[in-house]
GUGU-49736 format. One record per atom (N, C-alpha, C, CB): residue number from 0; atom name; x negated, y, z negated. Coordinates in steps of 0.001 Angstrom, whole numbers, plus 500000, padded with zeros to 6 digits. Each point is the difference from the previous one (the first is absolute). Glycine has a CB too. Layout:
REM GUGU-49736
<num:NUM&atome:CA&east:X&north:Y&up:Z>
...
This chain:
REM GUGU-49736
<num:0&atome:N&east:499148&north:498818&up:500000>
<num:0&atome:CA&east:500852&north:501182&up:500000>
<num:0&atome:C&east:499103&north:501245&up:500000>
<num:0&atome:CB&east:501866&north:498753&up:498764>
<num:1&atome:N&east:498474&north:502208&up:502069>
<num:1&atome:CA&east:499210&north:501205&up:500165>
<num:1&atome:C&east:500546&north:501108&up:499099>
<num:1&atome:CB&east:499450&north:499339&up:502374>
<num:2&atome:N&east:499714&north:501156&up:496684>
<num:2&atome:CA&east:500374&north:501094&up:499104>
<num:2&atome:C&east:498832&north:500996&up:499983>
<num:2&atome:CB&east:501504&north:498473&up:498556>
<num:3&atome:N&east:498477&north:502462&up:502389>
<num:3&atome:CA&east:498877&north:500938&up:500071>
<num:3&atome:C&east:499802&north:500796&up:498703>
<num:3&atome:CB&east:500410&north:500162&up:502451>
<num:4&atome:N&east:498346&north:499896&up:497090>
<num:4&atome:CA&east:499669&north:500639&up:498720>
<num:4&atome:C&east:500215&north:501506&up:500012>
<num:4&atome:CB&east:498352&north:498202&up:499626>
<num:5&atome:N&east:501568&north:502438&up:501554>
<num:5&atome:CA&east:500081&north:501462&up:500051>
<num:5&atome:C&east:501428&north:500529&up:499951>
<num:5&atome:CB&east:497903&north:499972&up:501296>
<num:6&atome:N&east:503089&north:499137&up:498734>
<num:6&atome:CA&east:501401&north:500411&up:499976>
<num:6&atome:C&east:500572&north:499895&up:498598>
<num:6&atome:CB&east:500252&north:499258&up:502368>
<num:7&atome:N&east:500902&north:501391&up:497424>
<num:7&atome:CA&east:500787&north:499860&up:498774>
<num:7&atome:C&east:501269&north:499230&up:500366>
<num:7&atome:CB&east:499071&north:502181&up:498990>
<num:8&atome:N&east:501583&north:497230&up:500012>
<num:8&atome:CA&east:501124&north:499099&up:500242>
<num:8&atome:C&east:501136&north:500243&up:499017>
<num:8&atome:CB&east:498406&north:498309&up:500895>
<num:9&atome:N&east:502821&north:501270&up:499514>
<num:9&atome:CA&east:501160&north:500073&up:499115>
<num:9&atome:C&east:500489&north:498597&up:499675>
<num:9&atome:CB&east:500642&north:502236&up:500967>
<num:10&atome:N&east:500143&north:497667&up:497972>
<num:10&atome:CA&east:500592&north:498705&up:499647>
<num:10&atome:C&east:501014&north:499549&up:501051>
<num:10&atome:CB&east:499659&north:500529&up:497571>
<num:11&atome:N&east:500794&north:500414&up:503263>
<num:11&atome:CA&east:500946&north:499691&up:501075>
<num:11&atome:C&east:499296&north:499608&up:501299>
<num:11&atome:CB&east:501610&north:501585&up:498953>
<num:12&atome:N&east:497054&north:498278&up:500997>
<num:12&atome:CA&east:499185&north:499498&up:501123>
<num:12&atome:C&east:499773&north:501007&up:501120>
<num:12&atome:CB&east:500875&north:497781&up:499457>
<num:13&atome:N&east:499121&north:503513&up:500190>
<num:13&atome:CA&east:499540&north:501008&up:500952>
<num:13&atome:C&east:498526&north:500279&up:499706>
<num:13&atome:CB&east:502337&north:501040&up:500203>
<num:14&atome:N&east:496937&north:499337&up:500832>
<num:14&atome:CA&east:498627&north:500485&up:499825>
<num:14&atome:C&east:499966&north:501468&up:500380>
<num:14&atome:CB&east:499015&north:497707&up:500482>
<num:15&atome:N&east:499973&north:502995&up:498996>
<num:15&atome:CA&east:499855&north:501420&up:500266>
<num:15&atome:C&east:498519&north:500319&up:500160>
<num:15&atome:CB&east:502117&north:500532&up:498704>
<num:16&atome:N&east:497577&north:500206&up:502349>
<num:16&atome:CA&east:498644&north:500479&up:500268>
<num:16&atome:C&east:500053&north:501519&up:499919>
<num:16&atome:CB&east:499409&north:497988&up:501492>
<num:17&atome:N&east:499773&north:502579&up:497631>
<num:17&atome:CA&east:500050&north:501435&up:499745>
<num:17&atome:C&east:498795&north:500692&up:500639>
<num:17&atome:CB&east:501246&north:499589&up:497843>
<num:18&atome:N&east:499060&north:501433&up:502956>
<num:18&atome:CA&east:498973&north:500836&up:500604>
<num:18&atome:C&east:500402&north:501447&up:499765>
<num:18&atome:CB&east:499422&north:498245&up:501768>
<num:19&atome:N&east:499941&north:502394&up:497244>
<num:19&atome:CA&east:500407&north:501346&up:499597>
<num:19&atome:C&east:501389&north:499945&up:499391>
<num:19&atome:CB&east:498582&north:501032&up:501811>
<num:20&atome:N&east:502364&north:499765&up:498737>
<num:20&atome:CA&east:501366&north:499962&up:499480>
<num:20&atome:C&east:500936&north:499219&up:500922>
<num:20&atome:CB&east:499591&north:502198&up:498886>
<num:21&atome:N&east:499812&north:497052&up:502057>
<num:21&atome:CA&east:500783&north:499172&up:500922>
<num:21&atome:C&east:499846&north:498526&up:499606>
<num:21&atome:CB&east:499701&north:501703&up:501877>
<num:22&atome:N&east:501425&north:497618&up:498028>
<num:22&atome:CA&east:500001&north:498575&up:499662>
<num:22&atome:C&east:500586&north:499214&up:501170>
<num:22&atome:CB&east:500224&north:500518&up:497520>
<num:23&atome:N&east:499051&north:498458&up:502906>
<num:23&atome:CA&east:500520&north:499055&up:500988>
<num:23&atome:C&east:500546&north:498811&up:499223>
<num:23&atome:CB&east:498342&north:500744&up:501817>
<num:24&atome:N&east:502861&north:498787&up:498550>
<num:24&atome:CA&east:500706&north:498977&up:499224>
<num:24&atome:C&east:500478&north:498876&up:500921>
<num:24&atome:CB&east:500722&north:501745&up:498317>
<num:25&atome:N&east:499179&north:497026&up:501177>
<num:25&atome:CA&east:500523&north:498836&up:500700>
<num:25&atome:C&east:500322&north:498914&up:498992>
<num:25&atome:CB&east:498675&north:500572&up:502064>
<num:26&atome:N&east:501605&north:498232&up:498421>
<num:26&atome:CA&east:500211&north:498869&up:499092>
<num:26&atome:C&east:498764&north:499107&up:500033>
<num:26&atome:CB&east:502519&north:500084&up:500358>
<num:27&atome:N&east:497282&north:499196&up:498560>
<num:27&atome:CA&east:498790&north:499202&up:499849>
<num:27&atome:C&east:500023&north:498730&up:500853>
<num:27&atome:CB&east:499786&north:500904&up:497694>
<num:28&atome:N&east:499039&north:498540&up:502457>
<num:28&atome:CA&east:499850&north:498728&up:500704>
<num:28&atome:C&east:500843&north:498919&up:499310>
<num:28&atome:CB&east:497663&north:500657&up:500744>
<num:29&atome:N&east:502352&north:499354&up:497913>
<num:29&atome:CA&east:500822&north:499055&up:499248>
<num:29&atome:C&east:501472&north:500159&up:500368>
<num:29&atome:CB&east:498332&north:500040&up:498119>
<num:30&atome:N&east:502141&north:501220&up:501907>
<num:30&atome:CA&east:501419&north:500265&up:500289>
<num:30&atome:C&east:500381&north:499534&up:501394>
<num:30&atome:CB&east:499926&north:501958&up:498460>
<num:31&atome:N&east:499254&north:498371&up:502543>
<num:31&atome:CA&east:500345&north:499580&up:501363>
<num:31&atome:C&east:500005&north:498481&up:500109>
<num:31&atome:CB&east:499009&north:502119&up:500909>
<num:32&atome:N&east:500102&north:497215&up:498348>
<num:32&atome:CA&east:499967&north:498537&up:500015>
<num:32&atome:C&east:501242&north:499386&up:499376>
<num:32&atome:CB&east:497529&north:500115&up:499898>
<num:33&atome:N&east:502947&north:500516&up:499021>
<num:33&atome:CA&east:501213&north:499521&up:499334>
<num:33&atome:C&east:501236&north:500249&up:500864>
<num:33&atome:CB&east:498928&north:500434&up:497769>
<num:34&atome:N&east:501104&north:500699&up:502927>
<num:34&atome:CA&east:501153&north:500331&up:500840>
<num:34&atome:C&east:500079&north:499113&up:501238>
<num:34&atome:CB&east:499861&north:502349&up:499181>
<num:35&atome:N&east:499006&north:497273&up:501369>
<num:35&atome:CA&east:499977&north:499244&up:501252>
<num:35&atome:C&east:499997&north:500953&up:501180>
<num:35&atome:CB&east:501208&north:498089&up:498909>
<num:36&atome:N&east:499264&north:501449&up:502227>
<num:36&atome:CA&east:499925&north:500780&up:501232>
<num:36&atome:C&east:500857&north:501258&up:499910>
<num:36&atome:CB&east:499581&north:497894&up:501282>
<num:37&atome:N&east:499760&north:503247&up:498762>
<num:37&atome:CA&east:500696&north:501287&up:499920>
<num:37&atome:C&east:500509&north:500374&up:501380>
<num:37&atome:CB&east:498557&north:500738&up:498058>
<num:38&atome:N&east:502758&north:499569&up:501994>
<num:38&atome:CA&east:500646&north:500271&up:501285>
<num:38&atome:C&east:500450&north:501452&up:500147>
<num:38&atome:CB&east:500738&north:497635&up:500027>
<num:39&atome:N&east:499280&north:503127&up:498859>
<num:39&atome:CA&east:500478&north:501377&up:500088>
<num:39&atome:C&east:499536&north:500775&up:498782>
<num:39&atome:CB&east:502005&north:499273&up:501338>
<num:40&atome:N&east:497530&north:501953&up:498884>
<num:40&atome:CA&east:499660&north:500919&up:498918>
<num:40&atome:C&east:500862&north:501237&up:500199>
<num:40&atome:CB&east:497594&north:499121&up:499786>
<num:41&atome:N&east:503219&north:501212&up:499207>
<num:41&atome:CA&east:500896&north:501153&up:500107>
<num:41&atome:C&east:499602&north:501056&up:498983>
<num:41&atome:CB&east:501872&north:498521&up:500808>
<num:42&atome:N&east:497722&north:502624&up:499710>
<num:42&atome:CA&east:499630&north:501121&up:499145>
<num:42&atome:C&east:500645&north:501245&up:500604>
<num:42&atome:CB&east:497781&north:498911&up:499272>
<num:43&atome:N&east:503247&north:501587&up:500031>
<num:43&atome:CA&east:500735&north:501172&up:500479>
<num:43&atome:C&east:499799&north:501184&up:499072>
<num:43&atome:CB&east:501690&north:498500&up:501057>
<num:44&atome:N&east:497215&north:501478&up:498167>
<num:44&atome:CA&east:499760&north:501030&up:498998>
<num:44&atome:C&east:498884&north:500962&up:500409>
<num:44&atome:CB&east:500776&north:498394&up:498266>
<num:45&atome:N&east:498739&north:501510&up:502981>
<num:45&atome:CA&east:498941&north:500911&up:500443>
<num:45&atome:C&east:500483&north:501443&up:499847>
<num:45&atome:CB&east:499109&north:498265&up:501634>
<num:46&atome:N&east:500018&north:502573&up:497789>
<num:46&atome:CA&east:500357&north:501396&up:499760>
<num:46&atome:C&east:500644&north:500240&up:498648>
<num:46&atome:CB&east:500278&north:500231&up:502420>
<num:47&atome:N&east:500096&north:498708&up:496891>
<num:47&atome:CA&east:500636&north:500138&up:498688>
<num:47&atome:C&east:498952&north:499948&up:498890>
<num:47&atome:CB&east:502103&north:498946&up:500901>
<num:48&atome:N&east:498236&north:501657&up:497970>
<num:48&atome:CA&east:499166&north:499924&up:498806>
<num:48&atome:C&east:500697&north:499067&up:499016>
<num:48&atome:CB&east:499059&north:502357&up:500352>
<num:49&atome:N&east:500221&north:496616&up:499238>
<num:49&atome:CA&east:500554&north:498990&up:499093>
<num:49&atome:C&east:499133&north:499909&up:498753>
<num:49&atome:CB&east:500964&north:498707&up:501945>
<num:50&atome:N&east:499638&north:500819&up:496971>
<num:50&atome:CA&east:499269&north:499762&up:498762>
<num:50&atome:C&east:499404&north:498600&up:500006>
<num:50&atome:CB&east:501513&north:501590&up:498775>
<num:51&atome:N&east:497484&north:498222&up:500399>
<num:51&atome:CA&east:499425&north:498669&up:499814>
<num:51&atome:C&east:501118&north:499028&up:499626>
<num:51&atome:CB&east:497766&north:500987&up:499278>
<num:52&atome:N&east:502157&north:497809&up:501224>
<num:52&atome:CA&east:500929&north:498886&up:499743>
<num:52&atome:C&east:501304&north:500084&up:500794>
<num:52&atome:CB&east:499022&north:499863&up:497740>
<num:53&atome:N&east:501194&north:501219&up:503019>
<num:53&atome:CA&east:501192&north:500074&up:500849>
<num:53&atome:C&east:499772&north:499180&up:501264>
<num:53&atome:CB&east:500567&north:502297&up:499094>
<num:54&atome:N&east:500524&north:497233&up:501501>
<num:54&atome:CA&east:499932&north:499202&up:501224>
<num:54&atome:C&east:499724&north:500919&up:501188>
<num:54&atome:CB&east:501595&north:498282&up:499030>
<num:55&atome:N&east:497357&north:501383&up:501760>
<num:55&atome:CA&east:499714&north:500804&up:501186>
<num:55&atome:C&east:500355&north:499286&up:501296>
<num:55&atome:CB&east:498189&north:501095&up:498724>
<num:56&atome:N&east:502192&north:497628&up:501183>
<num:56&atome:CA&east:500378&north:499259&up:501193>
<num:56&atome:C&east:500213&north:498540&up:499675>
<num:56&atome:CB&east:498731&north:501608&up:501408>
<num:57&atome:N&east:501397&north:497590&up:499654>
<num:57&atome:CA&east:500150&north:498555&up:499825>
<num:57&atome:C&east:499141&north:499280&up:501021>
<num:57&atome:CB&east:502342&north:500290&up:499113>
<num:58&atome:N&east:497325&north:498488&up:500532>
<num:58&atome:CA&east:499293&north:499118&up:500921>
<num:58&atome:C&east:500845&north:498739&up:500122>
<num:58&atome:CB&east:497683&north:500939&up:499383>
<num:59&atome:N&east:502571&north:498660&up:501864>
<num:59&atome:CA&east:500858&north:498848&up:500258>
<num:59&atome:C&east:499159&north:498861&up:500564>
<num:59&atome:CB&east:501990&north:501508&up:500413>
<num:60&atome:N&east:498122&north:497351&up:498935>
<num:60&atome:CA&east:499364&north:498783&up:500489>
<num:60&atome:C&east:501102&north:499074&up:500508>
<num:60&atome:CB&east:498037&north:500232&up:498371>
<num:61&atome:N&east:501576&north:498632&up:502145>
<num:61&atome:CA&east:500974&north:499088&up:500598>
<num:61&atome:C&east:501111&north:499638&up:499007>
<num:61&atome:CB&east:498188&north:499090&up:501486>
<num:62&atome:N&east:501457&north:500734&up:497222>
<num:62&atome:CA&east:500981&north:499503&up:499044>
<num:62&atome:C&east:500412&north:500997&up:498918>
<num:62&atome:CB&east:499054&north:497794&up:500434>
<num:63&atome:N&east:500356&north:503403&up:499539>
<num:63&atome:CA&east:500295&north:500912&up:498900>
<num:63&atome:C&east:499720&north:501450&up:500396>
<num:63&atome:CB&east:499459&north:498173&up:498368>
<num:64&atome:N&east:501096&north:502744&up:500849>
<num:64&atome:CA&east:499708&north:501428&up:500127>
<num:64&atome:C&east:499523&north:500470&up:498632>
<num:64&atome:CB&east:501743&north:500355&up:501863>
<num:65&atome:N&east:497162&north:500396&up:498113>
<num:65&atome:CA&east:499454&north:500507&up:498742>
<num:65&atome:C&east:499867&north:501512&up:500049>
<num:65&atome:CB&east:498770&north:497846&up:499652>
<num:66&atome:N&east:501544&north:502785&up:499220>
<num:66&atome:CA&east:499804&north:501438&up:499880>
<num:66&atome:C&east:498510&north:500309&up:499875>
<num:66&atome:CB&east:502267&north:500251&up:498910>
<num:67&atome:N&east:497375&north:500945&up:501547>
<num:67&atome:CA&east:498642&north:500515&up:499877>
<num:67&atome:C&east:500042&north:501166&up:499019>
<num:67&atome:CB&east:499374&north:499275&up:502376>
<num:68&atome:N&east:499728&north:500728&up:496636>
<num:68&atome:CA&east:500035&north:500993&up:498933>
<num:68&atome:C&east:498790&north:500934&up:500066>
<num:68&atome:CB&east:501264&north:498373&up:498573>
<num:69&atome:N&east:498982&north:502899&up:501152>
<num:69&atome:CA&east:498937&north:501009&up:499966>
<num:69&atome:C&east:499080&north:499738&up:498804>
<num:69&atome:CB&east:501523&north:501699&up:501120>
<num:70&atome:N&east:497174&north:498153&up:499108>
<num:70&atome:CA&east:499063&north:499862&up:498875>
<num:70&atome:C&east:499770&north:501320&up:499270>
<num:70&atome:CB&east:498899&north:498135&up:501225>
<num:71&atome:N&east:501223&north:502974&up:499509>
<num:71&atome:CA&east:499789&north:501344&up:499458>
<num:71&atome:C&east:501055&north:500941&up:500577>
<num:71&atome:CB&east:497505&north:499576&up:499743>
<num:72&atome:N&east:502682&north:501555&up:499607>
<num:72&atome:CA&east:500944&north:501007&up:500489>
<num:72&atome:C&east:499357&north:500804&up:501126>
<num:72&atome:CB&east:501095&north:500136&up:497724>
<num:73&atome:N&east:499743&north:500275&up:503238>
<num:73&atome:CA&east:499482&north:500857&up:501049>
<num:73&atome:C&east:500884&north:500017&up:501228>
<num:73&atome:CB&east:497739&north:499549&up:499151>
<num:74&atome:N&east:501794&north:501233&up:501845>
<num:74&atome:CA&east:500717&north:500140&up:501254>
<num:74&atome:C&east:499472&north:499007&up:501021>
<num:74&atome:CB&east:500411&north:502423&up:499510>
<num:75&atome:N&east:500496&north:496829&up:501104>
<num:75&atome:CA&east:499613&north:499050&up:501038>
<num:75&atome:C&east:499727&north:500801&up:501276>
<num:75&atome:CB&east:501391&north:498104&up:498956>
<num:76&atome:N&east:497337&north:501959&up:501425>
<num:76&atome:CA&east:499599&north:500851&up:501127>
<num:76&atome:C&east:499808&north:499216&up:501292>
<num:76&atome:CB&east:498914&north:501514&up:498371>
<num:77&atome:N&east:501000&north:497156&up:501522>
<num:77&atome:CA&east:499810&north:499213&up:501214>
<num:77&atome:C&east:500484&north:498571&up:499793>
<num:77&atome:CB&east:498041&north:501434&up:500628>
<num:78&atome:N&east:502583&north:498028&up:500402>
<num:78&atome:CA&east:500407&north:498592&up:500048>
<num:78&atome:C&east:499176&north:499345&up:501105>
<num:78&atome:CB&east:502388&north:500495&up:499157>
<num:79&atome:N&east:497150&north:498321&up:500603>
<num:79&atome:CA&east:499231&north:499261&up:501001>
<num:79&atome:C&east:500972&north:499517&up:501083>
<num:79&atome:CB&east:498250&north:499273&up:498266>
<num:80&atome:N&east:501969&north:501569&up:502734>
<num:80&atome:CA&east:501004&north:499708&up:501027>
<num:80&atome:C&east:499648&north:498765&up:500829>
<num:80&atome:CB&east:500515&north:502432&up:500088>
<num:81&atome:N&east:498231&north:497125&up:499884>
<num:81&atome:CA&east:499631&north:498773&up:500714>
<num:81&atome:C&east:500755&north:498791&up:499440>
<num:81&atome:CB&east:497723&north:500972&up:500468>
<num:82&atome:N&east:502739&north:499119&up:498294>
<num:82&atome:CA&east:500731&north:498882&up:499396>
<num:82&atome:C&east:501378&north:499806&up:500618>
<num:82&atome:CB&east:498764&north:500413&up:497889>
<num:83&atome:N&east:501758&north:500614&up:502790>
<num:83&atome:CA&east:501305&north:499862&up:500649>
<num:83&atome:C&east:499953&north:498935&up:501091>
<num:83&atome:CB&east:500497&north:502411&up:499501>
<num:84&atome:N&east:498413&north:497538&up:501234>
<num:84&atome:CA&east:499879&north:499003&up:501068>
<num:84&atome:C&east:499163&north:498798&up:499581>
<num:84&atome:CB&east:500230&north:501835&up:501653>
<num:85&atome:N&east:498984&north:498294&up:497277>
<num:85&atome:CA&east:499114&north:498908&up:499561>
<num:85&atome:C&east:500049&north:499815&up:498483>
<num:85&atome:CB&east:498504&north:500461&up:501962>
<num:86&atome:N&east:502668&north:499190&up:497479>
<num:86&atome:CA&east:500074&north:499822&up:498546>
<num:86&atome:C&east:499092&north:498874&up:499499>
<num:86&atome:CB&east:502342&north:500844&up:500088>
<num:87&atome:N&east:497305&north:498236&up:500808>
<num:87&atome:CA&east:499124&north:498888&up:499621>
<num:87&atome:C&east:498598&north:500477&up:499624>
<num:87&atome:CB&east:501314&north:498515&up:501516>
<num:88&atome:N&east:498357&north:502754&up:498768>
<num:88&atome:CA&east:498711&north:500557&up:499577>
<num:88&atome:C&east:499845&north:499929&up:498485>
<num:88&atome:CB&east:500016&north:501526&up:501990>
<num:89&atome:N&east:501096&north:498544&up:497294>
<num:89&atome:CA&east:499948&north:499907&up:498538>
<num:89&atome:C&east:499488&north:498613&up:499602>
<num:89&atome:CB&east:501919&north:501660&up:499768>
<num:90&atome:N&east:498516&north:497299&up:500927>
<num:90&atome:CA&east:499506&north:498653&up:499719>
<num:90&atome:C&east:498532&north:499854&up:500412>
<num:90&atome:CB&east:502330&north:499101&up:500316>
<num:91&atome:N&east:497333&north:501418&up:500837>
<num:91&atome:CA&east:498667&north:499788&up:500570>
<num:91&atome:C&east:498921&north:500824&up:499304>
<num:91&atome:CB&east:501093&north:499508&up:502169>
<num:92&atome:N&east:499245&north:501703&up:497373>
<num:92&atome:CA&east:498997&north:500924&up:499468>
<num:92&atome:C&east:500655&north:500927&up:498986>
<num:92&atome:CB&east:498680&north:499893&up:502155>
<num:93&atome:N&east:501704&north:499550&up:496704>
<num:93&atome:CA&east:500774&north:500748&up:498995>
<num:93&atome:C&east:499302&north:501278&up:499541>
<num:93&atome:CB&east:500967&north:497840&up:499255>
<num:94&atome:N&east:497698&north:502145&up:500682>
<num:94&atome:CA&east:499266&north:501155&up:499478>
<num:94&atome:C&east:499447&north:500896&up:501108>
<num:94&atome:CB&east:499418&north:498634&up:498008>
<num:95&atome:N&east:500820&north:501028&up:503241>
<num:95&atome:CA&east:499494&north:500783&up:501120>
<num:95&atome:C&east:501138&north:500476&up:500868>
<num:95&atome:CB&east:497873&north:498713&up:499958>
<num:96&atome:N&east:502313&north:500633&up:501201>
<num:96&atome:CA&east:501044&north:500390&up:500947>
<num:96&atome:C&east:501408&north:499903&up:499408>
<num:96&atome:CB&east:498505&north:499235&up:501830>
<num:97&atome:N&east:501664&north:500008&up:497086>
<num:97&atome:CA&east:501321&north:499806&up:499391>
<num:97&atome:C&east:500379&north:501027&up:498947>
<num:97&atome:CB&east:499682&north:497633&up:500443>
<num:98&atome:N&east:499537&north:503457&up:499435>
<num:98&atome:CA&east:500392&north:501052&up:499041>
<num:98&atome:C&east:501387&north:500523&up:500367>
<num:98&atome:CB&east:497568&north:500651&up:499621>
<num:99&atome:N&east:503132&north:499912&up:499394>
<num:99&atome:CA&east:501389&north:500411&up:500231>
<num:99&atome:C&east:500217&north:501507&up:500004>
<num:99&atome:CB&east:500657&north:497884&up:498957>
<num:100&atome:N&east:498889&north:502805&up:500004>
<num:100&atome:CA&east:500231&north:501440&up:499919>
<num:100&atome:C&east:498763&north:500715&up:499476>
<num:100&atome:CB&east:502443&north:499587&up:499628>
<num:101&atome:N&east:497534&north:501727&up:500633>
<num:101&atome:CA&east:499029&north:500897&up:499376>
<num:101&atome:C&east:500796&north:501035&up:499217>
<num:101&atome:CB&east:498255&north:499647&up:501854>
<num:102&atome:N&east:501236&north:500639&up:496947>
<num:102&atome:CA&east:500706&north:500869&up:499060>
<num:102&atome:C&east:499064&north:501109&up:499529>
<num:102&atome:CB&east:501475&north:498079&up:499261>
<num:103&atome:N&east:499028&north:503147&up:500741>
<num:103&atome:CA&east:499286&north:501104&up:499357>
<num:103&atome:C&east:500433&north:499973&up:498540>
<num:103&atome:CB&east:499877&north:501437&up:502150>
<num:104&atome:N&east:499201&north:498138&up:496981>
<num:104&atome:CA&east:500344&north:499790&up:498595>
<num:104&atome:C&east:500301&north:501325&up:499304>
<num:104&atome:CB&east:498563&north:497945&up:499971>
<num:105&atome:N&east:502521&north:502072&up:499250>
<num:105&atome:CA&east:500342&north:501188&up:499231>
<num:105&atome:C&east:499380&north:499949&up:498604>
<num:105&atome:CB&east:502140&north:500196&up:501295>
<num:106&atome:N&east:497485&north:498606&up:498251>
<num:106&atome:CA&east:499376&north:499847&up:498686>
<num:106&atome:C&east:498945&north:498900&up:500089>
<num:106&atome:CB&east:502122&north:500766&up:498810>
<num:107&atome:N&east:496681&north:499562&up:501713>
<num:107&atome:CA&east:498961&north:498977&up:500180>
<num:107&atome:C&east:499631&north:499250&up:498719>
<num:107&atome:CB&east:499137&north:501388&up:501841>
<num:108&atome:N&east:501111&north:499213&up:496987>
<num:108&atome:CA&east:499676&north:499338&up:498733>
<num:108&atome:C&east:500788&north:498702&up:499818>
<num:108&atome:CB&east:499490&north:502241&up:499011>
<num:109&atome:N&east:501663&north:497631&up:501677>
<num:109&atome:CA&east:500797&north:498761&up:499890>
<num:109&atome:C&east:499206&north:498777&up:500466>
<num:109&atome:CB&east:502090&north:501346&up:500361>
<num:110&atome:N&east:496958&north:498867&up:500531>
<num:110&atome:CA&east:499219&north:498870&up:500525>
<num:110&atome:C&east:499211&north:499296&up:498902>
<num:110&atome:CB&east:499833&north:501183&up:502188>
<num:111&atome:N&east:499848&north:499535&up:496743>
<num:111&atome:CA&east:499257&north:499395&up:498890>
<num:111&atome:C&east:500808&north:498901&up:499307>
<num:111&atome:CB&east:498800&north:502173&up:499677>
<num:112&atome:N&east:502525&north:497847&up:500500>
<num:112&atome:CA&east:500869&north:499006&up:499369>
<num:112&atome:C&east:500091&north:498701&up:500810>
<num:112&atome:CB&east:501300&north:501880&up:498998>
<num:113&atome:N&east:498158&north:498120&up:502223>
<num:113&atome:CA&east:500097&north:498826&up:500865>
<num:113&atome:C&east:498951&north:498958&up:499630>
<num:113&atome:CB&east:500892&north:501446&up:501838>
<num:114&atome:N&east:499298&north:497342&up:498659>
<num:114&atome:CA&east:499107&north:498894&up:499681>
<num:114&atome:C&east:498748&north:499994&up:500868>
<num:114&atome:CB&east:501983&north:498697&up:499285>
<num:115&atome:N&east:496937&north:500861&up:500116>
<num:115&atome:CA&east:498773&north:499748&up:500751>
<num:115&atome:C&east:500145&north:498675&up:500749>
<num:115&atome:CB&east:498610&north:501299&up:498305>
<num:116&atome:N&east:500453&north:498422&up:502574>
<num:116&atome:CA&east:500019&north:498733&up:500729>
<num:116&atome:C&east:499941&north:498821&up:499029>
<num:116&atome:CB&east:498883&north:501110&up:501968>
<num:117&atome:N&east:500300&north:498989&up:496993>
<num:117&atome:CA&east:499895&north:498904&up:499016>
<num:117&atome:C&east:501317&north:499797&up:499260>
<num:117&atome:CB&east:497555&north:500492&up:499727>
<num:118&atome:N&east:503087&north:500626&up:499895>
<num:118&atome:CA&east:501294&north:499898&up:499305>
<num:118&atome:C&east:501042&north:499357&up:500912>
<num:118&atome:CB&east:499444&north:502044&up:498623>
<num:119&atome:N&east:500561&north:498366&up:502647>
<num:119&atome:CA&east:500971&north:499448&up:500949>
<num:119&atome:C&east:499727&north:498517&up:500228>
<num:119&atome:CB&east:500226&north:502252&up:501115>
<num:120&atome:N&east:498511&north:497375&up:498991>
<num:120&atome:CA&east:499658&north:498585&up:500194>
<num:120&atome:C&east:500499&north:499164&up:498814>
<num:120&atome:CB&east:497964&north:500663&up:501360>
<num:121&atome:N&east:501952&north:499888&up:497447>
<num:121&atome:CA&east:500517&north:499295&up:498815>
<num:121&atome:C&east:501515&north:499861&up:500069>
<num:121&atome:CB&east:498085&north:500880&up:498640>
<num:122&atome:N&east:502600&north:500161&up:501847>
<num:122&atome:CA&east:501460&north:499979&up:500111>
<num:122&atome:C&east:500462&north:498894&up:500944>
<num:122&atome:CB&east:500058&north:502466&up:499546>
<num:123&atome:N&east:499293&north:497413&up:501600>
<num:123&atome:CA&east:500471&north:499045&up:501006>
<num:123&atome:C&east:499350&north:498625&up:499856>
<num:123&atome:CB&east:500383&north:501917&up:501531>
<num:124&atome:N&east:498666&north:497985&up:497555>
<num:124&atome:CA&east:499386&north:498727&up:499662>
<num:124&atome:C&east:499220&north:499381&up:501106>
<num:124&atome:CB&east:501796&north:499683&up:498460>
């Protein structure tokens, strides 16, 4: 299982990469493996400002639909539109081409509350 050390993680299986006040967010390799073949990613919150833990979209796999939760508060400034035609990118490259949104963080200090790679590895066993 791939859990990059430079990222932060949530108990809901989102990952976050922070560069200045911009956060790139997706779901973890563990999450995509549990979901199975991803067939649709729906994110209609671009341009909106959401609080941490609010739902920013859904990911649909062959057998289930799962909510996607904001790891930090902020404005969703970009959606990975390539996922509209290639949702399977989340399965193939969860931490690269499968990223979902970019957020301008309104409270970067919230990131300190997220899990490290070691903590996340302990969570998923």
